DRENKE-505210 format. One record per residue: residue number from 1; residue in three letters; chain; x, y, z of N, C-alpha, C, O in turn. Coordinates in Angstrom, 1 decimal. Last residue first. Layout:
<atoms>
+-----+-----+---+--------+--------+--------+--------+--------+--------+--------+--------+--------+--------+--------+--------+
!   k !   r ! c !     nX !     nY !     nZ !    caX !    caY !    caZ !     cX !     cY !     cZ !     oX !     oY !     oZ !
+-----+-----+---+--------+--------+--------+--------+--------+--------+--------+--------+--------+--------+--------+--------+
! NUM ! Ala ! A !      X !      Y !      Z !      X !      Y !      Z !      X !      Y !      Z !      X !      Y !      Z !
...
+-----+-----+---+--------+--------+--------+--------+--------+--------+--------+--------+--------+--------+--------+--------+
</atoms>
This chain:
<atoms>
+-----+-----+---+--------+--------+--------+--------+--------+--------+--------+--------+--------+--------+--------+--------+
!   k !   r ! c !     nX !     nY !     nZ !    caX !    caY !    caZ !     cX !     cY !     cZ !     oX !     oY !     oZ !
+-----+-----+---+--------+--------+--------+--------+--------+--------+--------+--------+--------+--------+--------+--------+
! 104 ! Leu ! A !  -28.1 !  -74.0 !  -18.6 !  -27.4 !  -73.5 !  -17.6 !  -28.1 !  -73.4 !  -16.1 !  -27.5 !  -72.9 !  -15.2 !
! 103 ! Ile ! A !  -30.6 !  -73.3 !  -20.2 !  -29.8 !  -74.8 !  -20.0 !  -28.8 !  -74.8 !  -19.0 !  -28.6 !  -76.0 !  -18.5 !
! 102 ! Val ! A !  -31.7 !  -71.1 !  -19.8 !  -32.0 !  -71.9 !  -19.4 !  -31.4 !  -73.6 !  -19.5 !  -31.7 !  -74.6 !  -18.9 !
! 101 ! Ala ! A !  -29.1 !  -70.0 !  -21.1 !  -29.6 !  -69.2 !  -19.5 !  -30.5 !  -70.6 !  -19.0 !  -30.1 !  -71.2 !  -18.0 !
! 100 ! Leu ! A !  -29.0 !  -70.3 !  -23.7 !  -28.3 !  -70.6 !  -22.5 !  -28.3 !  -70.6 !  -20.9 !  -27.6 !  -70.9 !  -19.9 !
!  99 ! Leu ! A !  -31.4 !  -69.6 !  -24.3 !  -31.4 !  -70.7 !  -24.5 !  -30.2 !  -71.2 !  -23.7 !  -30.3 !  -72.3 !  -23.1 !
!  98 ! Leu ! A !  -30.8 !  -66.5 !  -24.4 !  -32.1 !  -66.9 !  -23.3 !  -31.6 !  -68.6 !  -23.2 !  -31.3 !  -68.9 !  -22.0 !
!  97 ! Ser ! A !  -28.7 !  -66.3 !  -25.9 !  -28.0 !  -66.1 !  -24.7 !  -29.5 !  -66.8 !  -23.9 !  -29.4 !  -67.5 !  -22.9 !
!  96 ! Val ! A !  -30.3 !  -67.6 !  -28.3 !  -29.4 !  -68.0 !  -28.1 !  -28.9 !  -68.3 !  -26.4 !  -28.7 !  -69.3 !  -25.7 !
!  95 ! Leu ! A !  -31.7 !  -64.8 !  -28.1 !  -32.5 !  -66.0 !  -28.4 !  -31.5 !  -67.1 !  -27.9 !  -31.9 !  -67.6 !  -26.8 !
!  94 ! Ala ! A !  -29.7 !  -62.7 !  -28.9 !  -30.4 !  -62.7 !  -27.8 !  -31.5 !  -64.3 !  -27.2 !  -31.8 !  -64.6 !  -26.0 !
!  93 ! Ala ! A !  -28.7 !  -63.7 !  -31.6 !  -28.0 !  -63.8 !  -30.0 !  -28.8 !  -63.7 !  -29.1 !  -28.7 !  -64.6 !  -28.2 !
!  92 ! Leu ! A !  -31.3 !  -63.0 !  -33.2 !  -30.4 !  -64.7 !  -33.1 !  -29.7 !  -64.7 !  -31.6 !  -30.0 !  -65.4 !  -30.7 !
!  91 ! Ala ! A !  -31.2 !  -60.1 !  -32.7 !  -32.7 !  -60.8 !  -32.3 !  -32.1 !  -62.6 !  -32.1 !  -32.3 !  -63.3 !  -31.1 !
!  90 ! Leu ! A !  -29.1 !  -59.4 !  -33.8 !  -29.3 !  -59.5 !  -32.1 !  -30.4 !  -60.0 !  -31.7 !  -30.6 !  -60.3 !  -30.5 !
!  89 ! Val ! A !  -29.3 !  -60.2 !  -36.4 !  -28.0 !  -60.9 !  -35.6 !  -28.7 !  -60.9 !  -34.1 !  -28.9 !  -61.9 !  -33.4 !
!  88 ! Leu ! A !  -31.2 !  -58.7 !  -36.8 !  -31.3 !  -59.9 !  -37.5 !  -30.6 !  -60.9 !  -36.3 !  -31.1 !  -61.7 !  -35.6 !
!  87 ! Arg ! A !  -29.9 !  -56.2 !  -37.0 !  -31.0 !  -56.4 !  -35.8 !  -31.3 !  -57.9 !  -35.7 !  -31.7 !  -58.4 !  -34.6 !
!  86 ! Ala ! A !  -28.2 !  -56.3 !  -39.0 !  -28.4 !  -56.3 !  -37.4 !  -29.1 !  -56.7 !  -36.5 !  -28.9 !  -57.4 !  -35.5 !
!  85 ! Ser ! A !  -30.3 !  -56.5 !  -40.8 !  -29.4 !  -57.8 !  -40.8 !  -28.8 !  -57.5 !  -39.4 !  -28.9 !  -58.4 !  -38.5 !
!  84 ! Asn ! A !  -31.4 !  -54.2 !  -40.7 !  -32.2 !  -55.4 !  -40.9 !  -31.4 !  -56.2 !  -40.6 !  -32.0 !  -56.9 !  -39.8 !
!  83 ! Arg ! A !  -29.3 !  -52.6 !  -41.6 !  -29.7 !  -52.2 !  -40.4 !  -30.4 !  -53.4 !  -40.2 !  -29.9 !  -53.9 !  -39.1 !
!  82 ! Met ! A !  -28.9 !  -53.5 !  -44.2 !  -27.3 !  -53.2 !  -43.3 !  -28.2 !  -53.3 !  -41.8 !  -27.8 !  -54.1 !  -41.0 !
!  81 ! Val ! A !  -31.3 !  -52.5 !  -45.2 !  -30.8 !  -54.6 !  -45.5 !  -29.7 !  -53.9 !  -44.2 !  -30.3 !  -54.1 !  -43.1 !
!  80 ! Ala ! A !  -30.6 !  -50.1 !  -45.5 !  -32.0 !  -50.5 !  -44.9 !  -31.4 !  -52.2 !  -44.3 !  -31.3 !  -52.7 !  -43.1 !
!  79 ! Arg ! A !  -28.4 !  -49.6 !  -47.0 !  -28.5 !  -49.2 !  -45.6 !  -29.8 !  -49.7 !  -44.5 !  -29.8 !  -49.6 !  -43.2 !
!  78 ! Gly ! A !  -27.0 !  -52.1 !  -48.9 !  -27.4 !  -51.3 !  -48.7 !  -27.9 !  -51.1 !  -47.3 !  -28.0 !  -52.1 !  -46.5 !
!  77 ! Glu ! A !  -25.3 !  -54.4 !  -48.9 !  -24.8 !  -53.1 !  -48.7 !  -25.7 !  -51.9 !  -48.7 !  -25.2 !  -50.8 !  -48.4 !
!  76 ! Gly ! A !  -26.3 !  -57.5 !  -49.2 !  -26.9 !  -56.6 !  -48.3 !  -25.9 !  -55.2 !  -48.0 !  -25.8 !  -54.9 !  -46.8 !
!  75 ! Trp ! A !  -23.0 !  -58.3 !  -50.1 !  -24.2 !  -59.1 !  -50.0 !  -24.7 !  -57.8 !  -48.9 !  -23.9 !  -57.2 !  -48.1 !
!  74 ! Gly ! A !  -20.3 !  -58.1 !  -50.5 !  -21.4 !  -57.6 !  -51.6 !  -23.0 !  -57.6 !  -51.3 !  -23.9 !  -57.2 !  -52.0 !
!  73 ! Ile ! A !  -18.6 !  -59.8 !  -49.3 !  -18.7 !  -59.9 !  -50.8 !  -20.0 !  -59.5 !  -51.5 !  -20.6 !  -60.0 !  -52.5 !
!  72 ! Asp ! A !  -19.3 !  -58.3 !  -47.2 !  -17.7 !  -58.1 !  -47.6 !  -17.5 !  -58.7 !  -49.2 !  -16.7 !  -58.3 !  -50.0 !
!  71 ! Leu ! A !  -21.0 !  -59.0 !  -46.2 !  -21.2 !  -57.9 !  -46.4 !  -20.1 !  -57.5 !  -47.5 !  -20.1 !  -56.7 !  -48.4 !
!  70 ! Leu ! A !  -21.0 !  -61.5 !  -45.6 !  -21.6 !  -61.6 !  -46.1 !  -21.3 !  -60.1 !  -46.8 !  -21.5 !  -60.1 !  -48.0 !
!  69 ! Leu ! A !  -18.6 !  -60.8 !  -42.9 !  -18.4 !  -61.7 !  -44.2 !  -19.1 !  -61.8 !  -45.4 !  -18.5 !  -62.1 !  -46.4 !
!  68 ! Phe ! A !  -20.8 !  -60.1 !  -41.3 !  -19.8 !  -59.0 !  -42.0 !  -19.1 !  -59.3 !  -43.3 !  -19.0 !  -58.7 !  -44.3 !
!  67 ! Arg ! A !  -21.9 !  -62.1 !  -40.7 !  -22.9 !  -61.0 !  -41.4 !  -21.8 !  -60.0 !  -42.3 !  -21.9 !  -59.5 !  -43.4 !
!  66 ! Ile ! A !  -20.5 !  -63.6 !  -39.4 !  -21.0 !  -64.1 !  -40.9 !  -21.6 !  -63.1 !  -41.8 !  -21.7 !  -63.0 !  -43.0 !
!  65 ! Gly ! A !  -20.1 !  -62.4 !  -37.5 !  -18.5 !  -62.6 !  -38.3 !  -19.4 !  -62.6 !  -39.6 !  -19.1 !  -61.9 !  -40.5 !
!  64 ! Asn ! A !  -22.3 !  -62.2 !  -36.0 !  -22.0 !  -61.3 !  -36.8 !  -20.7 !  -61.2 !  -37.5 !  -20.3 !  -60.2 !  -38.1 !
!  63 ! Met ! A !  -22.5 !  -65.2 !  -35.4 !  -23.0 !  -64.4 !  -36.0 !  -22.5 !  -63.5 !  -36.9 !  -22.2 !  -63.7 !  -38.1 !
!  62 ! Phe ! A !  -19.8 !  -64.6 !  -33.6 !  -19.8 !  -65.7 !  -34.5 !  -20.7 !  -65.3 !  -35.8 !  -20.2 !  -65.2 !  -36.9 !
!  61 ! His ! A !  -20.8 !  -62.9 !  -32.0 !  -19.7 !  -62.7 !  -32.4 !  -19.5 !  -63.9 !  -33.9 !  -19.1 !  -63.7 !  -35.0 !
!  60 ! Tyr ! A !  -23.4 !  -64.3 !  -30.5 !  -22.8 !  -62.7 !  -31.0 !  -21.9 !  -62.9 !  -31.9 !  -22.4 !  -63.1 !  -33.0 !
!  59 ! Ala ! A !  -21.6 !  -66.7 !  -29.8 !  -22.7 !  -66.4 !  -30.5 !  -22.8 !  -65.3 !  -31.3 !  -22.4 !  -65.2 !  -32.5 !
!  58 ! Tyr ! A !  -19.9 !  -65.5 !  -27.8 !  -19.7 !  -66.4 !  -29.5 !  -20.1 !  -66.7 !  -30.0 !  -19.6 !  -67.1 !  -31.0 !
!  57 ! Ala ! A !  -20.9 !  -64.1 !  -25.8 !  -20.1 !  -63.2 !  -26.7 !  -19.7 !  -64.3 !  -28.2 !  -19.4 !  -63.9 !  -29.3 !
!  56 ! Thr ! A !  -23.1 !  -66.4 !  -24.6 !  -23.3 !  -65.1 !  -25.3 !  -22.5 !  -64.6 !  -26.2 !  -22.9 !  -64.6 !  -27.4 !
!  55 ! Gly ! A !  -20.4 !  -68.3 !  -23.9 !  -21.2 !  -68.7 !  -24.9 !  -22.1 !  -67.2 !  -25.7 !  -22.0 !  -67.0 !  -26.9 !
!  54 ! Gly ! A !  -19.5 !  -66.3 !  -22.0 !  -18.7 !  -66.7 !  -22.9 !  -19.3 !  -67.4 !  -24.2 !  -18.9 !  -67.1 !  -25.4 !
!  53 ! Leu ! A !  -21.9 !  -66.2 !  -20.6 !  -21.0 !  -64.7 !  -20.7 !  -20.4 !  -65.5 !  -22.0 !  -20.9 !  -65.2 !  -23.1 !
!  52 ! Trp ! A !  -22.4 !  -68.5 !  -19.4 !  -23.4 !  -68.1 !  -20.0 !  -22.4 !  -67.0 !  -20.7 !  -22.4 !  -67.3 !  -21.9 !
!  51 ! Leu ! A !  -19.7 !  -69.3 !  -18.2 !  -19.8 !  -70.0 !  -19.3 !  -21.3 !  -69.2 !  -20.1 !  -21.2 !  -69.2 !  -21.3 !
!  50 ! Cys ! A !  -20.0 !  -67.0 !  -15.8 !  -18.7 !  -67.0 !  -16.6 !  -19.0 !  -68.2 !  -18.3 !  -18.6 !  -67.8 !  -19.4 !
!  49 ! Val ! A !  -22.4 !  -68.1 !  -14.4 !  -22.2 !  -66.6 !  -15.4 !  -21.2 !  -66.9 !  -16.4 !  -21.5 !  -67.1 !  -17.6 !
!  48 ! Lys ! A !  -21.3 !  -71.3 !  -13.8 !  -22.7 !  -70.6 !  -14.9 !  -22.7 !  -69.5 !  -15.5 !  -22.9 !  -69.4 !  -16.7 !
!  47 ! Gly ! A !  -19.1 !  -69.8 !  -12.1 !  -18.8 !  -70.7 !  -13.0 !  -20.0 !  -70.7 !  -14.2 !  -19.8 !  -70.2 !  -15.3 !
!  46 ! Leu ! A !  -20.7 !  -68.5 !  -10.1 !  -19.8 !  -67.8 !  -11.1 !  -19.4 !  -68.6 !  -12.3 !  -19.3 !  -68.1 !  -13.4 !
!  45 ! Leu ! A !  -22.3 !  -71.0 !   -8.8 !  -22.9 !  -70.0 !   -9.9 !  -22.2 !  -69.2 !  -10.5 !  -22.7 !  -68.8 !  -11.6 !
!  44 ! Ser ! A !  -20.3 !  -74.1 !   -9.7 !  -21.1 !  -72.7 !   -8.9 !  -21.9 !  -71.3 !   -9.8 !  -21.9 !  -71.0 !  -10.9 !
!  43 ! His ! A !  -20.3 !  -75.6 !  -11.9 !  -21.4 !  -75.7 !  -11.1 !  -21.4 !  -74.9 !  -10.3 !  -22.5 !  -74.6 !   -9.9 !
!  42 ! Leu ! A !  -17.4 !  -74.9 !  -11.9 !  -18.0 !  -75.1 !  -13.2 !  -19.7 !  -75.3 !  -12.7 !  -20.4 !  -74.9 !  -13.6 !
!  41 ! Trp ! A !  -16.7 !  -75.6 !   -9.6 !  -16.0 !  -74.3 !  -10.1 !  -17.4 !  -74.3 !  -11.2 !  -18.3 !  -73.5 !  -11.0 !
!  40 ! Asn ! A !  -16.8 !  -78.7 !   -9.7 !  -17.4 !  -77.8 !   -8.7 !  -17.7 !  -76.7 !   -8.8 !  -18.8 !  -76.3 !   -8.3 !
!  39 ! Tyr ! A !  -14.8 !  -78.9 !  -12.1 !  -16.3 !  -79.5 !  -12.0 !  -17.2 !  -78.8 !  -11.2 !  -18.3 !  -78.4 !  -11.7 !
!  38 ! Thr ! A !  -12.6 !  -78.6 !  -10.8 !  -13.3 !  -77.8 !  -11.9 !  -14.6 !  -78.0 !  -12.2 !  -15.4 !  -77.1 !  -12.5 !
!  37 ! Glu ! A !  -12.3 !  -80.6 !   -8.2 !  -12.4 !  -79.2 !   -8.4 !  -12.9 !  -77.8 !   -9.7 !  -13.3 !  -76.7 !   -9.6 !
!  36 ! Thr ! A !  -12.2 !  -82.3 !  -10.3 !  -13.5 !  -82.6 !   -9.1 !  -13.5 !  -81.0 !   -8.7 !  -14.5 !  -80.3 !   -9.0 !
!  35 ! Phe ! A !   -9.9 !  -82.4 !  -11.3 !  -11.3 !  -82.8 !  -11.9 !  -12.1 !  -82.1 !  -11.6 !  -12.8 !  -81.4 !  -12.3 !
!  34 ! Ser ! A !   -8.3 !  -82.4 !   -9.2 !   -8.3 !  -81.4 !  -10.0 !   -9.7 !  -81.0 !  -10.6 !  -10.3 !  -80.0 !  -10.5 !
!  33 ! Asp ! A !   -8.7 !  -85.2 !   -8.2 !   -8.8 !  -84.2 !   -7.6 !   -8.7 !  -82.7 !   -8.1 !   -9.0 !  -81.8 !   -7.3 !
!  32 ! Pro ! A !   -7.4 !  -86.3 !  -10.5 !   -9.4 !  -86.9 !  -10.2 !   -9.3 !  -85.7 !   -9.2 !  -10.2 !  -85.0 !   -9.5 !
!  31 ! Ser ! A !   -5.2 !  -84.2 !  -12.8 !   -5.5 !  -85.8 !  -11.4 !   -7.2 !  -85.4 !  -11.1 !   -7.8 !  -84.3 !  -11.3 !
!  30 ! Gly ! A !   -6.6 !  -82.9 !  -15.6 !   -5.1 !  -83.3 !  -14.6 !   -5.7 !  -84.6 !  -13.6 !   -6.3 !  -85.6 !  -13.9 !
!  29 ! Thr ! A !   -8.2 !  -82.6 !  -17.6 !   -7.7 !  -83.3 !  -18.0 !   -6.6 !  -83.5 !  -17.1 !   -5.7 !  -84.2 !  -17.5 !
!  28 ! Met ! A !   -9.7 !  -80.7 !  -16.1 !  -10.3 !  -81.4 !  -16.6 !   -9.7 !  -82.6 !  -16.9 !  -10.3 !  -83.7 !  -16.6 !
!  27 ! Gly ! A !   -7.5 !  -78.3 !  -16.1 !   -8.3 !  -78.8 !  -14.7 !   -8.9 !  -80.3 !  -15.0 !   -8.5 !  -81.2 !  -14.2 !
!  26 ! His ! A !   -7.1 !  -77.5 !  -18.2 !   -6.3 !  -78.5 !  -17.6 !   -6.9 !  -79.0 !  -16.0 !   -6.6 !  -79.9 !  -15.2 !
!  25 ! Leu ! A !   -9.2 !  -76.8 !  -19.2 !   -9.0 !  -77.4 !  -19.8 !   -8.2 !  -78.3 !  -19.2 !   -8.3 !  -79.5 !  -19.4 !
!  24 ! Leu ! A !   -9.5 !  -74.5 !  -17.8 !  -10.7 !  -75.4 !  -17.6 !  -10.4 !  -76.7 !  -17.8 !  -10.8 !  -77.7 !  -17.2 !
!  23 ! Trp ! A !   -7.7 !  -72.9 !  -18.1 !   -7.7 !  -73.4 !  -16.9 !   -8.8 !  -74.6 !  -16.8 !   -8.8 !  -75.4 !  -15.9 !
!  22 ! Leu ! A !   -8.3 !  -72.3 !  -20.6 !   -7.0 !  -73.4 !  -20.7 !   -6.8 !  -73.7 !  -19.2 !   -6.0 !  -74.5 !  -18.9 !
!  21 ! Tyr ! A !  -10.3 !  -70.8 !  -20.4 !  -10.9 !  -72.2 !  -20.9 !   -9.5 !  -72.9 !  -21.0 !   -9.6 !  -74.0 !  -21.5 !
!  20 ! Leu ! A !   -9.4 !  -68.6 !  -19.2 !  -10.1 !  -69.5 !  -18.3 !  -10.3 !  -70.5 !  -19.0 !  -10.4 !  -71.6 !  -18.3 !
!  19 ! Pro ! A !   -7.8 !  -67.4 !  -21.3 !   -6.9 !  -68.1 !  -20.1 !   -7.8 !  -69.2 !  -19.2 !   -7.4 !  -70.2 !  -18.7 !
!  18 ! Val ! A !   -9.6 !  -66.8 !  -22.8 !   -8.8 !  -67.6 !  -23.4 !   -8.0 !  -68.3 !  -22.3 !   -7.7 !  -69.4 !  -22.3 !
!  17 ! Phe ! A !  -11.0 !  -64.7 !  -22.1 !  -11.5 !  -66.0 !  -21.8 !  -10.7 !  -66.9 !  -22.2 !  -11.1 !  -68.1 !  -22.0 !
!  16 ! Leu ! A !   -9.7 !  -62.6 !  -24.0 !   -9.8 !  -62.5 !  -22.2 !  -10.2 !  -64.0 !  -21.6 !   -9.8 !  -64.3 !  -20.5 !
!  15 ! Val ! A !  -10.9 !  -63.2 !  -26.0 !  -10.2 !  -62.9 !  -26.3 !   -9.4 !  -63.2 !  -24.5 !   -8.7 !  -64.2 !  -24.2 !
!  14 ! Leu ! A !  -13.9 !  -62.5 !  -25.9 !  -13.2 !  -64.5 !  -26.4 !  -12.2 !  -64.4 !  -25.9 !  -12.0 !  -65.3 !  -25.2 !
!  13 ! Val ! A !  -13.9 !  -60.1 !  -25.4 !  -14.2 !  -61.0 !  -24.1 !  -13.9 !  -62.1 !  -25.0 !  -13.1 !  -62.7 !  -24.3 !
!  12 ! Leu ! A !  -13.1 !  -59.0 !  -27.9 !  -12.0 !  -59.0 !  -26.8 !  -13.0 !  -59.8 !  -25.6 !  -12.3 !  -60.0 !  -24.6 !
!  11 ! Gly ! A !  -15.5 !  -59.6 !  -29.4 !  -14.2 !  -60.3 !  -29.8 !  -13.0 !  -60.3 !  -28.6 !  -12.2 !  -61.3 !  -28.5 !
!  10 ! Thr ! A !  -17.4 !  -57.9 !  -28.3 !  -17.5 !  -59.4 !  -27.9 !  -16.1 !  -60.4 !  -28.3 !  -15.8 !  -61.5 !  -27.8 !
!   9 ! Ala ! A !  -16.2 !  -55.7 !  -29.1 !  -16.3 !  -56.1 !  -27.8 !  -16.5 !  -58.0 !  -27.2 !  -16.0 !  -58.8 !  -26.4 !
!   8 ! Arg ! A !  -16.6 !  -56.1 !  -31.9 !  -15.2 !  -56.0 !  -31.5 !  -15.1 !  -56.3 !  -29.7 !  -14.2 !  -57.0 !  -29.1 !
!   7 ! His ! A !  -19.6 !  -56.2 !  -31.9 !  -18.8 !  -57.4 !  -32.9 !  -17.1 !  -57.4 !  -31.7 !  -16.6 !  -58.3 !  -31.0 !
!   6 ! Gly ! A !  -20.2 !  -53.7 !  -30.9 !  -20.4 !  -55.2 !  -30.8 !  -19.7 !  -56.3 !  -30.7 !  -19.3 !  -57.0 !  -29.8 !
!   5 ! Ile ! A !  -19.1 !  -52.6 !  -33.3 !  -18.7 !  -52.1 !  -31.7 !  -19.1 !  -53.4 !  -30.9 !  -18.3 !  -54.2 !  -30.4 !
!   4 ! Ser ! A !  -20.9 !  -53.1 !  -35.1 !  -19.6 !  -53.6 !  -35.5 !  -19.1 !  -53.2 !  -34.2 !  -18.1 !  -53.9 !  -34.0 !
!   3 ! Ala ! A !  -23.2 !  -52.4 !  -34.4 !  -23.0 !  -53.8 !  -34.4 !  -21.6 !  -54.3 !  -34.7 !  -21.1 !  -55.4 !  -34.6 !
!   2 ! Leu ! A !  -23.3 !  -49.4 !  -33.9 !  -23.3 !  -50.4 !  -33.1 !  -23.2 !  -52.2 !  -33.4 !  -23.1 !  -53.1 !  -32.5 !
!   1 ! Met ! A !  -23.2 !  -49.2 !  -36.9 !  -21.9 !  -48.9 !  -36.1 !  -21.9 !  -49.7 !  -34.6 !  -21.0 !  -50.4 !  -34.2 !
+-----+-----+---+--------+--------+--------+--------+--------+--------+--------+--------+--------+--------+--------+--------+
</atoms>
């Protein structure tokens, strides 16, 4: 149940980040001044936190989406397997989140 709620929450975060992604794309492909402004924002604390949050949400949503697709085709429908696969996805997403924190 918590894996499903987390999947929906990360999906919402990703949808809410679309305007930010579009702003970044516009800023990076616009004039040299807008490129510099966008570059500076990306290297600010707020920019790094936003990139970390978006990357973490993407990692969890992607891995849990694969898990749900496997459940849809009949793999791992037992209660214990579902619980263990949810824990595995959470652990992998935490690992990716830590790696993103180190990289950023």
